All heavy atoms as a GROMACS GRO file, in nm:
protein
  631
    1MET      N    1   6.671   9.506   9.727
    1MET     CA    2   6.797   9.491   9.655
    1MET      C    3   6.757   9.463   9.505
    1MET      O    4   6.691   9.362   9.487
    1MET     CB    5   6.881   9.377   9.710
    1MET     CG    6   7.004   9.341   9.631
    1MET     SD    7   7.111   9.216   9.704
    1MET     CE    8   7.005   9.078   9.726
    2LEU      N    9   6.799   9.543   9.418
    2LEU     CA   10   6.776   9.518   9.273
    2LEU      C   11   6.879   9.420   9.219
    2LEU      O   12   6.994   9.409   9.271
    2LEU     CB   13   6.790   9.653   9.202
    2LEU     CG   14   6.702   9.769   9.246
    2LEU    CD1   15   6.743   9.898   9.175
    2LEU    CD2   16   6.558   9.737   9.220
    3ALA      N   17   6.838   9.352   9.111
    3ALA     CA   18   6.930   9.256   9.051
    3ALA      C   19   7.064   9.321   9.008
    3ALA      O   20   7.169   9.265   9.027
    3ALA     CB   21   6.859   9.190   8.926
    4VAL      N   22   7.051   9.444   8.956
    4VAL     CA   23   7.174   9.507   8.916
    4VAL      C   24   7.262   9.550   9.038
    4VAL      O   25   7.387   9.543   9.029
    4VAL     CB   26   7.141   9.637   8.830
    4VAL    CG1   27   7.073   9.746   8.909
    4VAL    CG2   28   7.263   9.690   8.758
    5GLN      N   29   7.199   9.576   9.148
    5GLN     CA   30   7.282   9.604   9.274
    5GLN      C   31   7.352   9.475   9.310
    5GLN      O   32   7.463   9.480   9.360
    5GLN     CB   33   7.194   9.656   9.381
    5GLN     CG   34   7.152   9.797   9.366
    5GLN     CD   35   7.056   9.847   9.481
    5GLN    OE1   36   6.953   9.787   9.496
    5GLN    NE2   37   7.099   9.940   9.549
    6PHE      N   38   7.280   9.365   9.298
    6PHE     CA   39   7.345   9.236   9.336
    6PHE      C   40   7.468   9.212   9.253
    6PHE      O   41   7.576   9.180   9.294
    6PHE     CB   42   7.250   9.118   9.324
    6PHE     CG   43   7.309   8.989   9.349
    6PHE    CD1   44   7.338   8.941   9.481
    6PHE    CD2   45   7.339   8.902   9.244
    6PHE    CE1   46   7.394   8.824   9.500
    6PHE    CE2   47   7.397   8.780   9.266
    6PHE     CZ   48   7.427   8.738   9.396
    7ARG      N   49   7.449   9.234   9.119
    7ARG     CA   50   7.563   9.218   9.023
    7ARG      C   51   7.677   9.310   9.059
    7ARG      O   52   7.798   9.272   9.052
    7ARG     CB   53   7.516   9.231   8.880
    7ARG     CG   54   7.434   9.118   8.839
    7ARG     CD   55   7.406   9.118   8.685
    7ARG     NE   56   7.349   9.246   8.635
    7ARG     CZ   57   7.219   9.272   8.624
    7ARG    NH1   58   7.131   9.183   8.666
    7ARG    NH2   59   7.177   9.388   8.576
    8MET      N   60   7.645   9.438   9.091
    8MET     CA   61   7.746   9.538   9.131
    8MET      C   62   7.817   9.495   9.253
    8MET      O   63   7.944   9.503   9.259
    8MET     CB   64   7.680   9.666   9.158
    8MET     CG   65   7.626   9.742   9.045
    8MET     SD   66   7.531   9.886   9.107
    8MET     CE   67   7.525   9.989   8.965
    9ALA      N   68   7.750   9.442   9.354
    9ALA     CA   69   7.807   9.405   9.476
    9ALA      C   70   7.903   9.289   9.457
    9ALA      O   71   8.011   9.282   9.517
    9ALA     CB   72   7.703   9.373   9.580
   10ARG      N   73   7.856   9.194   9.382
   10ARG     CA   74   7.936   9.071   9.356
   10ARG      C   75   8.059   9.101   9.284
   10ARG      O   76   8.165   9.060   9.317
   10ARG     CB   77   7.854   8.964   9.282
   10ARG     CG   78   7.904   8.828   9.283
   10ARG     CD   79   7.812   8.726   9.232
   10ARG     NE   80   7.777   8.748   9.094
   10ARG     CZ   81   7.856   8.706   8.992
   10ARG    NH1   82   7.980   8.659   9.006
   10ARG    NH2   83   7.811   8.727   8.864
   11ALA      N   84   8.052   9.191   9.184
   11ALA     CA   85   8.168   9.242   9.112
   11ALA      C   86   8.266   9.322   9.197
   11ALA      O   87   8.389   9.300   9.195
   11ALA     CB   88   8.129   9.323   8.992
   12ALA      N   89   8.207   9.405   9.288
   12ALA     CA   90   8.301   9.479   9.374
   12ALA      C   91   8.377   9.394   9.471
   12ALA      O   92   8.487   9.425   9.508
   12ALA     CB   93   8.210   9.578   9.455
   13LEU      N   94   8.313   9.282   9.507
   13LEU     CA   95   8.389   9.188   9.601
   13LEU      C   96   8.474   9.090   9.521
   13LEU      O   97   8.547   9.015   9.582
   13LEU     CB   98   8.282   9.114   9.686
   13LEU     CG   99   8.200   9.202   9.786
   13LEU    CD1  100   8.088   9.113   9.845
   13LEU    CD2  101   8.291   9.255   9.897
   14ASP      N  102   8.451   9.092   9.398
   14ASP     CA  103   8.527   8.997   9.303
   14ASP      C  104   8.493   8.849   9.343
   14ASP      O  105   8.582   8.762   9.355
   14ASP     CB  106   8.679   9.020   9.312
   14ASP     CG  107   8.755   8.956   9.200
   14ASP    OD1  108   8.694   8.934   9.093
   14ASP    OD2  109   8.880   8.920   9.216
   15TRP      N  110   8.362   8.826   9.368
   15TRP     CA  111   8.316   8.693   9.397
   15TRP      C  112   8.253   8.633   9.278
   15TRP      O  113   8.160   8.694   9.220
   15TRP     CB  114   8.215   8.696   9.511
   15TRP     CG  115   8.271   8.723   9.645
   15TRP    CD1  116   8.395   8.750   9.680
   15TRP    CD2  117   8.190   8.741   9.764
   15TRP    NE1  118   8.407   8.776   9.820
   15TRP    CE2  119   8.276   8.772   9.869
   15TRP    CE3  120   8.056   8.730   9.794
   15TRP    CZ2  121   8.235   8.788  10.006
   15TRP    CZ3  122   8.010   8.749   9.924
   15TRP    CH2  123   8.098   8.779  10.022
   16GLY      N  124   8.295   8.518   9.232
   16GLY     CA  125   8.227   8.450   9.127
   16GLY      C  126   8.096   8.390   9.182
   16GLY      O  127   8.071   8.382   9.302
   17ILE      N  128   8.017   8.335   9.087
   17ILE     CA  129   7.885   8.278   9.126
   17ILE      C  130   7.914   8.161   9.218
   17ILE      O  131   7.841   8.143   9.324
   17ILE     CB  132   7.808   8.232   9.003
   17ILE    CG1  133   7.756   8.347   8.926
   17ILE    CG2  134   7.698   8.136   9.035
   17ILE    CD1  135   7.632   8.411   8.988
   18VAL      N  136   8.006   8.073   9.187
   18VAL     CA  137   8.030   7.950   9.272
   18VAL      C  138   8.074   7.994   9.409
   18VAL      O  139   8.030   7.943   9.513
   18VAL     CB  140   8.128   7.854   9.202
   18VAL    CG1  141   8.171   7.742   9.294
   18VAL    CG2  142   8.072   7.808   9.071
   19GLU      N  143   8.170   8.088   9.418
   19GLU     CA  144   8.222   8.129   9.543
   19GLU      C  145   8.112   8.193   9.630
   19GLU      O  146   8.097   8.165   9.749
   19GLU     CB  147   8.334   8.231   9.531
   19GLU     CG  148   8.388   8.285   9.658
   19GLU     CD  149   8.503   8.381   9.640
   19GLU    OE1  150   8.541   8.423   9.526
   19GLU    OE2  151   8.555   8.427   9.743
   20PHE      N  152   8.033   8.278   9.569
   20PHE     CA  153   7.925   8.343   9.642
   20PHE      C  154   7.823   8.239   9.693
   20PHE      O  155   7.773   8.242   9.809
   20PHE     CB  156   7.850   8.447   9.560
   20PHE     CG  157   7.750   8.533   9.640
   20PHE    CD1  158   7.791   8.646   9.700
   20PHE    CD2  159   7.626   8.481   9.658
   20PHE    CE1  160   7.696   8.722   9.776
   20PHE    CE2  161   7.530   8.555   9.740
   20PHE     CZ  162   7.575   8.672   9.798
   21ALA      N  163   7.784   8.144   9.606
   21ALA     CA  164   7.692   8.038   9.646
   21ALA      C  165   7.742   7.958   9.764
   21ALA      O  166   7.668   7.933   9.860
   21ALA     CB  167   7.666   7.942   9.527
   22GLU      N  168   7.870   7.926   9.767
   22GLU     CA  169   7.929   7.856   9.883
   22GLU      C  170   7.927   7.946  10.007
   22GLU      O  171   7.894   7.891  10.113
   22GLU     CB  172   8.076   7.818   9.849
   22GLU     CG  173   8.083   7.708   9.743
   22GLU     CD  174   8.224   7.677   9.700
   22GLU    OE1  175   8.321   7.755   9.741
   22GLU    OE2  176   8.244   7.587   9.617
   23ARG      N  177   7.960   8.070   9.997
   23ARG     CA  178   7.960   8.157  10.112
   23ARG      C  179   7.819   8.175  10.170
   23ARG      O  180   7.805   8.189  10.284
   23ARG     CB  181   8.016   8.292  10.075
   23ARG     CG  182   8.163   8.301  10.052
   23ARG     CD  183   8.209   8.436  10.002
   23ARG     NE  184   8.346   8.446   9.981
   23ARG     CZ  185   8.440   8.497  10.067
   23ARG    NH1  186   8.404   8.537  10.177
   23ARG    NH2  187   8.565   8.497  10.031
   24ALA      N  188   7.722   8.184  10.081
   24ALA     CA  189   7.585   8.205  10.121
   24ALA      C  190   7.500   8.077  10.153
   24ALA      O  191   7.396   8.084  10.210
   24ALA     CB  192   7.508   8.283  10.012
   25GLY      N  193   7.559   7.963  10.115
   25GLY     CA  194   7.490   7.838  10.135
   25GLY      C  195   7.361   7.823  10.050
   25GLY      O  196   7.260   7.771  10.099
   26VAL      N  197   7.370   7.874   9.931
   26VAL     CA  198   7.260   7.861   9.829
   26VAL      C  199   7.311   7.802   9.703
   26VAL      O  200   7.433   7.791   9.680
   26VAL     CB  201   7.190   7.996   9.800
   26VAL    CG1  202   7.134   8.057   9.928
   26VAL    CG2  203   7.287   8.092   9.736
   27SER      N  204   7.216   7.764   9.616
   27SER     CA  205   7.267   7.703   9.489
   27SER      C  206   7.298   7.817   9.391
   27SER      O  207   7.252   7.926   9.404
   27SER     CB  208   7.149   7.618   9.429
   27SER     OG  209   7.046   7.708   9.375
   28THR      N  210   7.386   7.776   9.298
   28THR     CA  211   7.428   7.874   9.192
   28THR      C  212   7.304   7.912   9.115
   28THR      O  213   7.289   8.025   9.063
   28THR     CB  214   7.533   7.817   9.099
   28THR    OG1  215   7.489   7.692   9.044
   28THR    CG2  216   7.665   7.796   9.173
   29ASN      N  217   7.209   7.815   9.092
   29ASN     CA  218   7.086   7.850   9.021
   29ASN      C  219   7.011   7.964   9.082
   29ASN      O  220   6.953   8.046   9.008
   29ASN     CB  221   7.001   7.725   9.005
   29ASN     CG  222   6.882   7.742   8.920
   29ASN    OD1  223   6.890   7.791   8.811
   29ASN    ND2  224   6.767   7.702   8.966
   30THR      N  225   7.005   7.969   9.212
   30THR     CA  226   6.936   8.072   9.284
   30THR      C  227   6.996   8.208   9.253
   30THR      O  228   6.929   8.308   9.223
   30THR     CB  229   6.946   8.050   9.434
   30THR    OG1  230   6.868   7.931   9.467
   30THR    CG2  231   6.883   8.164   9.512
   31LEU      N  232   7.131   8.212   9.247
   31LEU     CA  233   7.195   8.340   9.216
   31LEU      C  234   7.177   8.382   9.073
   31LEU      O  235   7.161   8.499   9.044
   31LEU     CB  236   7.348   8.326   9.247
   31LEU     CG  237   7.376   8.287   9.397
   31LEU    CD1  238   7.528   8.279   9.419
   31LEU    CD2  239   7.318   8.389   9.494
   32VAL      N  240   7.179   8.287   8.985
   32VAL     CA  241   7.161   8.317   8.840
   32VAL      C  242   7.018   8.372   8.818
   32VAL      O  243   7.000   8.463   8.748
   32VAL     CB  244   7.186   8.194   8.749
   32VAL    CG1  245   7.138   8.211   8.611
   32VAL    CG2  246   7.330   8.149   8.756
   33ARG      N  247   6.923   8.308   8.887
   33ARG     CA  248   6.782   8.353   8.882
   33ARG      C  249   6.778   8.502   8.928
   33ARG      O  250   6.710   8.585   8.865
   33ARG     CB  251   6.694   8.267   8.962
   33ARG     CG  252   6.672   8.131   8.887
   33ARG     CD  253   6.583   8.030   8.966
   33ARG     NE  254   6.463   8.100   9.024
   33ARG     CZ  255   6.429   8.082   9.155
   33ARG    NH1  256   6.504   8.008   9.232
   33ARG    NH2  257   6.320   8.145   9.196
   34LEU      N  258   6.842   8.529   9.041
   34LEU     CA  259   6.841   8.668   9.095
   34LEU      C  260   6.904   8.771   8.993
   34LEU      O  261   6.851   8.872   8.960
   34LEU     CB  262   6.919   8.677   9.224
   34LEU     CG  263   6.940   8.812   9.283
   34LEU    CD1  264   6.808   8.887   9.308
   34LEU    CD2  265   7.020   8.804   9.412
   35GLU      N  266   7.014   8.727   8.933
   35GLU     CA  267   7.084   8.819   8.838
   35GLU      C  268   6.998   8.840   8.714
   35GLU      O  269   7.012   8.941   8.649
   35GLU     CB  270   7.222   8.760   8.803
   35GLU     CG  271   7.322   8.777   8.919
   35GLU     CD  272   7.464   8.764   8.878
   35GLU    OE1  273   7.494   8.730   8.764
   35GLU    OE2  274   7.544   8.795   8.967
   36ARG      N  275   6.915   8.742   8.683
   36ARG     CA  276   6.826   8.762   8.565
   36ARG      C  277   6.699   8.846   8.597
   36ARG      O  278   6.626   8.882   8.517
   36ARG     CB  279   6.772   8.625   8.520
   36ARG     CG  280   6.873   8.538   8.448
   36ARG     CD  281   6.811   8.412   8.402
   36ARG     NE  282   6.908   8.320   8.342
   36ARG     CZ  283   6.891   8.195   8.341
   36ARG    NH1  284   6.789   8.132   8.392
   36ARG    NH2  285   6.986   8.117   8.293
   37GLY      N  286   6.688   8.876   8.726
   37GLY     CA  287   6.575   8.956   8.763
   37GLY      C  288   6.446   8.874   8.804
   37GLY      O  289   6.342   8.937   8.819
   38GLU      N  290   6.467   8.743   8.810
   38GLU     CA  291   6.354   8.660   8.847
   38GLU      C  292   6.319   8.673   8.999
   38GLU      O  293   6.404   8.714   9.072
   38GLU     CB  294   6.387   8.510   8.811
   38GLU     CG  295   6.406   8.486   8.662
   38GLU     CD  296   6.442   8.343   8.628
   38GLU    OE1  297   6.413   8.255   8.711
   38GLU    OE2  298   6.505   8.327   8.521
   39GLU      N  299   6.197   8.646   9.030
   39GLU     CA  300   6.151   8.654   9.161
   39GLU      C  301   6.204   8.549   9.251
   39GLU      O  302   6.203   8.429   9.218
   39GLU     CB  303   5.998   8.660   9.167
   39GLU     CG  304   5.941   8.711   9.296
   39GLU     CD  305   5.793   8.739   9.283
   39GLU    OE1  306   5.746   8.784   9.187
   39GLU    OE2  307   5.722   8.709   9.380
   40LEU      N  308   6.250   8.582   9.372
   40LEU     CA  309   6.290   8.494   9.474
   40LEU      C  310   6.211   8.512   9.599
   40LEU      O  311   6.156   8.625   9.619
   40LEU     CB  312   6.443   8.510   9.506
   40LEU     CG  313   6.542   8.486   9.401
   40LEU    CD1  314   6.687   8.508   9.451
   40LEU    CD2  315   6.528   8.348   9.334
   41LYS      N  316   6.213   8.417   9.691
   41LYS     CA  317   6.142   8.438   9.817
   41LYS      C  318   6.213   8.552   9.892
   41LYS      O  319   6.334   8.579   9.882
   41LYS     CB  320   6.159   8.313   9.907
   41LYS     CG  321   6.085   8.192   9.859
   41LYS     CD  322   6.109   8.080   9.956
   41LYS     CE  323   6.056   7.946   9.898
   41LYS     NZ  324   6.086   7.837   9.996
   42GLN      N  325   6.134   8.629   9.968
   42GLN     CA  326   6.187   8.742  10.042
   42GLN      C  327   6.293   8.701  10.140
   42GLN      O  328   6.391   8.763  10.163
   42GLN     CB  329   6.073   8.814  10.114
   42GLN     CG  330   6.121   8.951  10.173
   42GLN     CD  331   6.181   9.046  10.077
   42GLN    OE1  332   6.120   9.070   9.976
   42GLN    NE2  333   6.293   9.102  10.106
   43SER      N  334   6.276   8.583  10.198
   43SER     CA  335   6.368   8.532  10.299
   43SER      C  336   6.503   8.503  10.233
   43SER      O  337   6.606   8.526  10.297
   43SER     CB  338   6.319   8.407  10.369
   43SER     OG  339   6.290   8.304  10.277
   44THR      N  340   6.497   8.456  10.115
   44THR     CA  341   6.627   8.430  10.040
   44THR      C  342   6.696   8.564  10.005
   44THR      O  343   6.820   8.575  10.023
   44THR     CB  344   6.600   8.350   9.909
   44THR    OG1  345   6.534   8.223   9.943
   44THR    CG2  346   6.723   8.321   9.837
   45LEU      N  347   6.622   8.664   9.958
   45LEU     CA  348   6.674   8.790   9.926
   45LEU      C  349   6.736   8.852  10.056
   45LEU      O  350   6.844   8.913  10.046
   45LEU     CB  351   6.569   8.881   9.876
   45LEU     CG  352   6.524   8.857   9.734
   45LEU    CD1  353   6.396   8.942   9.698
   45LEU    CD2  354   6.640   8.868   9.627
   46ASP      N  355   6.662   8.844  10.168
   46ASP     CA  356   6.715   8.900  10.296
   46ASP      C  357   6.847   8.832  10.335
   46ASP      O  358   6.937   8.899  10.375
   46ASP     CB  359   6.608   8.881  10.406
   46ASP     CG  360   6.490   8.961  10.383
   46ASP    OD1  361   6.493   9.060  10.300
   46ASP    OD2  362   6.385   8.930  10.446
   47HIS      N  363   6.858   8.699  10.322
   47HIS     CA  364   6.972   8.627  10.352
   47HIS      C  365   7.097   8.670  10.265
   47HIS      O  366   7.204   8.697  10.314
   47HIS     CB  367   6.953   8.477  10.336
   47HIS     CG  368   7.082   8.396  10.351
   47HIS    ND1  369   7.145   8.388  10.473
   47HIS    CD2  370   7.146   8.324  10.261
   47HIS    CE1  371   7.249   8.313  10.455
   47HIS    NE2  372   7.256   8.273  10.328
   48LEU      N  373   7.069   8.681  10.131
   48LEU     CA  374   7.172   8.724  10.038
   48LEU      C  375   7.223   8.861  10.071
   48LEU      O  376   7.347   8.885  10.068
   48LEU     CB  377   7.135   8.705   9.901
   48LEU     CG  378   7.097   8.565   9.851
   48LEU    CD1  379   7.041   8.566   9.709
   48LEU    CD2  380   7.218   8.471   9.857
   49ARG      N  381   7.131   8.947  10.097
   49ARG     CA  382   7.163   9.085  10.135
   49ARG      C  383   7.253   9.090  10.258
   49ARG      O  384   7.344   9.163  10.272
   49ARG     CB  385   7.034   9.174  10.152
   49ARG     CG  386   7.068   9.312  10.183
   49ARG     CD  387   6.939   9.400  10.193
   49ARG     NE  388   6.983   9.538  10.217
   49ARG     CZ  389   6.937   9.638  10.147
   49ARG    NH1  390   6.853   9.625  10.050
   49ARG    NH2  391   6.977   9.763  10.176
   50THR      N  392   7.212   9.014  10.357
   50THR     CA  393   7.288   9.008  10.482
   50THR      C  394   7.435   8.954  10.456
   50THR      O  395   7.531   9.017  10.515
   50THR     CB  396   7.217   8.912  10.588
   50THR    OG1  397   7.093   8.969  10.618
   50THR    CG2  398   7.300   8.903  10.714
   51VAL      N  399   7.446   8.853  10.369
   51VAL     CA  400   7.583   8.799  10.341
   51VAL      C  401   7.661   8.911  10.284
   51VAL      O  402   7.784   8.932  10.316
   51VAL     CB  403   7.569   8.679  10.246
   51VAL    CG1  404   7.708   8.645  10.192
   51VAL    CG2  405   7.508   8.561  10.317
   52LEU      N  406   7.611   8.994  10.187
   52LEU     CA  407   7.677   9.097  10.125
   52LEU      C  408   7.707   9.206  10.216
   52LEU      O  409   7.820   9.265  10.218
   52LEU     CB  410   7.598   9.150  10.003
   52LEU     CG  411   7.591   9.054   9.885
   52LEU    CD1  412   7.484   9.095   9.787
   52LEU    CD2  413   7.723   9.036   9.812
   53GLU      N  414   7.615   9.250  10.304
   53GLU     CA  415   7.638   9.352  10.402
   53GLU      C  416   7.750   9.311  10.495
   53GLU      O  417   7.831   9.396  10.534
   53GLU     CB  418   7.510   9.391  10.473
   53GLU     CG  419   7.414   9.464  10.378
   53GLU     CD  420   7.278   9.491  10.442
   53GLU    OE1  421   7.242   9.421  10.540
   53GLU    OE2  422   7.208   9.580  10.392
   54GLU      N  423   7.753   9.190  10.543
   54GLU     CA  424   7.858   9.146  10.633
   54GLU      C  425   7.999   9.147  10.565
   54GLU      O  426   8.098   9.157  10.630
   54GLU     CB  427   7.821   9.008  10.683
   54GLU     CG  428   7.707   9.005  10.784
   54GLU     CD  429   7.668   8.873  10.832
   54GLU    OE1  430   7.714   8.766  10.782
   54GLU    OE2  431   7.584   8.864  10.924
   55ALA      N  432   7.998   9.142  10.433
   55ALA     CA  433   8.121   9.147  10.359
   55ALA      C  434   8.161   9.288  10.324
   55ALA      O  435   8.269   9.307  10.266
   55ALA     CB  436   8.108   9.067  10.226
   56GLY      N  437   8.077   9.390  10.371
   56GLY     CA  438   8.119   9.533  10.351
   56GLY      C  439   8.044   9.602  10.247
   56GLY      O  440   8.080   9.715  10.218
   57ILE      N  441   7.935   9.552  10.195
   57ILE     CA  442   7.855   9.617  10.099
   57ILE      C  443   7.748   9.701  10.160
   57ILE      O  444   7.678   9.649  10.255
   57ILE     CB  445   7.792   9.517   9.999
   57ILE    CG1  446   7.893   9.439   9.921
   57ILE    CG2  447   7.688   9.588   9.909
   57ILE    CD1  448   7.983   9.522   9.828
   58GLU      N  449   7.725   9.820  10.114
   58GLU     CA  450   7.611   9.900  10.155
   58GLU      C  451   7.531   9.933  10.034
   58GLU      O  452   7.582   9.973   9.930
   58GLU     CB  453   7.660  10.035  10.215
   58GLU     CG  454   7.549  10.134  10.259
   58GLU     CD  455   7.597  10.261  10.317
   58GLU    OE1  456   7.719  10.273  10.345
   58GLU    OE2  457   7.515  10.354  10.327
   59PHE      N  458   7.399   9.910  10.042
   59PHE     CA  459   7.310   9.931   9.936
   59PHE      C  460   7.260  10.075   9.943
   59PHE      O  461   7.213  10.120  10.042
   59PHE     CB  462   7.194   9.831   9.933
   59PHE     CG  463   7.240   9.693   9.902
   59PHE    CD1  464   7.278   9.606  10.007
   59PHE    CD2  465   7.254   9.648   9.772
   59PHE    CE1  466   7.329   9.478   9.980
   59PHE    CE2  467   7.303   9.519   9.746
   59PHE     CZ  468   7.340   9.433   9.850
   60ILE      N  469   7.261  10.152   9.826
   60ILE     CA  470   7.225  10.283   9.823
   60ILE      C  471   7.096  10.302   9.732
   60ILE      O  472   7.097  10.252   9.623
   60ILE     CB  473   7.337  10.372   9.770
   60ILE    CG1  474   7.464  10.354   9.853
   60ILE    CG2  475   7.291  10.514   9.757
   60ILE    CD1  476   7.586  10.404   9.790
   61VAL      N  477   6.994  10.361   9.782
   61VAL     CA  478   6.874  10.397   9.706
   61VAL      C  479   6.842  10.543   9.743
   61VAL      O  480   6.820  10.574   9.864
   61VAL     CB  481   6.757  10.305   9.738
   61VAL    CG1  482   6.636  10.351   9.656
   61VAL    CG2  483   6.796  10.164   9.709
   62GLU      N  484   6.847  10.631   9.648
   62GLU     CA  485   6.811  10.772   9.669
   62GLU      C  486   6.697  10.809   9.572
   62GLU      O  487   6.717  10.831   9.450
   62GLU     CB  488   6.932  10.859   9.647
   62GLU     CG  489   7.039  10.837   9.736
   62GLU     CD  490   7.163  10.928   9.717
   62GLU    OE1  491   7.147  11.024   9.638
   62GLU    OE2  492   7.266  10.897   9.775
   63GLY      N  493   6.576  10.806   9.631
   63GLY     CA  494   6.461  10.831   9.544
   63GLY      C  495   6.434  10.726   9.443
   63GLY      O  496   6.474  10.610   9.460
   64ASP      N  497   6.370  10.766   9.334
   64ASP     CA  498   6.341  10.665   9.228
   64ASP      C  499   6.444  10.660   9.119
   64ASP      O  500   6.438  10.568   9.036
   64ASP     CB  501   6.202  10.706   9.174
   64ASP     CG  502   6.084  10.693   9.263
   64ASP    OD1  503   6.099  10.605   9.352
   64ASP    OD2  504   5.987  10.763   9.246
   65ASP      N  505   6.536  10.757   9.118
   65ASP     CA  506   6.630  10.764   9.013
   65ASP      C  507   6.770  10.716   9.036
   65ASP      O  508   6.847  10.686   8.943
   65ASP     CB  509   6.637  10.907   8.953
   65ASP     CG  510   6.504  10.957   8.908
   65ASP    OD1  511   6.426  10.879   8.854
   65ASP    OD2  512   6.483  11.080   8.926
   66TRP      N  513   6.808  10.710   9.162
   66TRP     CA  514   6.953  10.680   9.192
   66TRP      C  515   6.965  10.554   9.279
   66TRP      O  516   6.895  10.540   9.378
   66TRP     CB  517   7.019  10.797   9.269
   66TRP     CG  518   7.025  10.917   9.185
   66TRP    CD1  519   6.932  11.018   9.177
   66TRP    CD2  520   7.127  10.956   9.101
   66TRP    NE1  521   6.973  11.114   9.091
   66TRP    CE2  522   7.096  11.080   9.038
   66TRP    CE3  523   7.249  10.894   9.060
   66TRP    CZ2  524   7.175  11.148   8.955
   66TRP    CZ3  525   7.331  10.962   8.970
   66TRP    CH2  526   7.295  11.084   8.916
   67PHE      N  527   7.050  10.465   9.244
   67PHE     CA  528   7.080  10.346   9.322
   67PHE      C  529   7.217  10.299   9.298
   67PHE      O  530   7.279  10.332   9.197
   67PHE     CB  531   6.977  10.233   9.288
   67PHE     CG  532   6.981  10.190   9.144
   67PHE    CD1  533   7.077  10.087   9.107
   67PHE    CD2  534   6.905  10.249   9.046
   67PHE    CE1  535   7.084  10.051   8.973
   67PHE    CE2  536   6.912  10.206   8.912
   67PHE     CZ  537   7.004  10.104   8.879
   68GLY      N  538   7.268  10.220   9.383
   68GLY     CA  539   7.400  10.164   9.362
   68GLY      C  540   7.446  10.088   9.495
   68GLY      O  541   7.362  10.045   9.568
   69VAL      N  542   7.575  10.071   9.497
   69VAL     CA  543   7.639  10.006   9.619
   69VAL      C  544   7.759  10.078   9.652
   69VAL      O  545   7.819  10.147   9.570
   69VAL     CB  546   7.671   9.854   9.594
   69VAL    CG1  547   7.542   9.773   9.562
   69VAL    CG2  548   7.772   9.836   9.479
   70ARG      N  549   7.796  10.069   9.779
   70ARG     CA  550   7.925  10.123   9.833
   70ARG      C  551   7.991  10.014   9.903
   70ARG      O  552   7.928   9.933   9.969
   70ARG     CB  553   7.886  10.244   9.918
   70ARG     CG  554   8.006  10.313   9.967
   70ARG     CD  555   7.979  10.450  10.034
   70ARG     NE  556   7.867  10.445  10.120
   70ARG     CZ  557   7.810  10.554  10.170
   70ARG    NH1  558   7.863  10.670  10.151
   70ARG    NH2  559   7.709  10.552  10.249
   71VAL      N  560   8.122  10.010   9.893
   71VAL     CA  561   8.204   9.902   9.952
   71VAL      C  562   8.286   9.953  10.059
   71VAL      O  563   8.360  10.053  10.045
   71VAL     CB  564   8.298   9.834   9.844
   71VAL    CG1  565   8.367   9.717   9.904
   71VAL    CG2  566   8.216   9.791   9.725
   72ARG      N  567   8.281   9.891  10.176
   72ARG     CA  568   8.364   9.937  10.293
   72ARG      C  569   8.502   9.884  10.267
   72ARG      O  570   8.523   9.763  10.239
   72ARG     CB  571   8.304   9.877  10.424
   72ARG     CG  572   8.385   9.919  10.546
   72ARG     CD  573   8.326   9.872  10.675
   72ARG     NE  574   8.313   9.722  10.677
   72ARG     CZ  575   8.200   9.660  10.691
   72ARG    NH1  576   8.088   9.714  10.704
   72ARG    NH2  577   8.195   9.526  10.688
   73ARG      N  578   8.603   9.963  10.290
   73ARG     CA  579   8.743   9.924  10.271
   73ARG      C  580   8.774   9.832  10.387
   73ARG      O  581   8.752   9.863  10.503
   73ARG     CB  582   8.830  10.050  10.268
   73ARG     CG  583   8.968  10.023  10.231
   73ARG     CD  584   9.049  10.149  10.234
   73ARG     NE  585   8.977  10.258  10.184
   73ARG     CZ  586   9.025  10.342  10.098
   73ARG    NH1  587   9.150  10.336  10.061
   73ARG    NH2  588   8.958  10.442  10.043
   74THR      N  589   8.835   9.717  10.357
   74THR     CA  590   8.880   9.624  10.464
   74THR      C  591   9.018   9.640  10.505
   74THR      O  592   9.059   9.591  10.616
   74THR     CB  593   8.848   9.481  10.418
   74THR    OG1  594   8.925   9.459  10.296
   74THR    CG2  595   8.700   9.456  10.403
   75GLU      N  596   9.097   9.709  10.418
   75GLU     CA  597   9.238   9.726  10.456
   75GLU      C  598   9.274   9.873  10.436
   75GLU      O  599   9.211   9.946  10.356
   75GLU     CB  600   9.328   9.646  10.355
   75GLU     CG  601   9.308   9.500  10.368
   75GLU     CD  602   9.394   9.424  10.267
   75GLU    OE1  603   9.471   9.488  10.194
   75GLU    OE2  604   9.377   9.303  10.261
   76LYS      N  605   9.365   9.925  10.509
   76LYS     CA  606   9.408  10.068  10.501
   76LYS      C  607   9.487  10.077  10.371
   76LYS      O  608   9.566   9.992  10.331
   76LYS     CB  609   9.500  10.101  10.618
   76LYS     CG  610   9.437  10.095  10.748
   76LYS     CD  611   9.371  10.218  10.786
   76LYS     CE  612   9.317  10.211  10.928
   76LYS     NZ  613   9.221  10.306  10.958
   77PRO      N  614   9.469  10.193  10.298
   77PRO     CA  615   9.539  10.213  10.177
   77PRO      C  616   9.693  10.238  10.209
   77PRO      O  617   9.724  10.293  10.310
   77PRO     CB  618   9.478  10.336  10.115
   77PRO     CG  619   9.415  10.404  10.230
   77PRO     CD  620   9.374  10.299  10.326
   78ALA      N  621   9.778  10.195  10.112
   78ALA     CA  622   9.924  10.223  10.126
   78ALA      C  623   9.947  10.367  10.110
   78ALA      O  624   9.886  10.431  10.025
   78ALA     CB  625   9.999  10.142  10.028
   79CYS      N  626  10.033  10.424  10.186
   79CYS     CA  627  10.071  10.566  10.182
   79CYS      C  628  10.169  10.597  10.074
   79CYS      O  629  10.251  10.523  10.033
   79CYS     CB  630  10.123  10.615  10.317
   79CYS     SG  631   9.996  10.613  10.439
   0.00000   0.00000   0.00000
């Protein structure tokens, strides 16, 4: 998970840093470090990725040039 993908995912879910930290059980400082691109323990990255995936985020990596996130719809669209 790239730092930019983390920021994309958090924005897509409309989760602030404090809300995400509470949901993930980590400090806000940890999340700020991740968003800055600083190195975190692999176990921490795995945990944060799991929290996001359980919320409906799919991380996309296609080769070396394309990356992003996709969000699973949790509600049916209105007709």
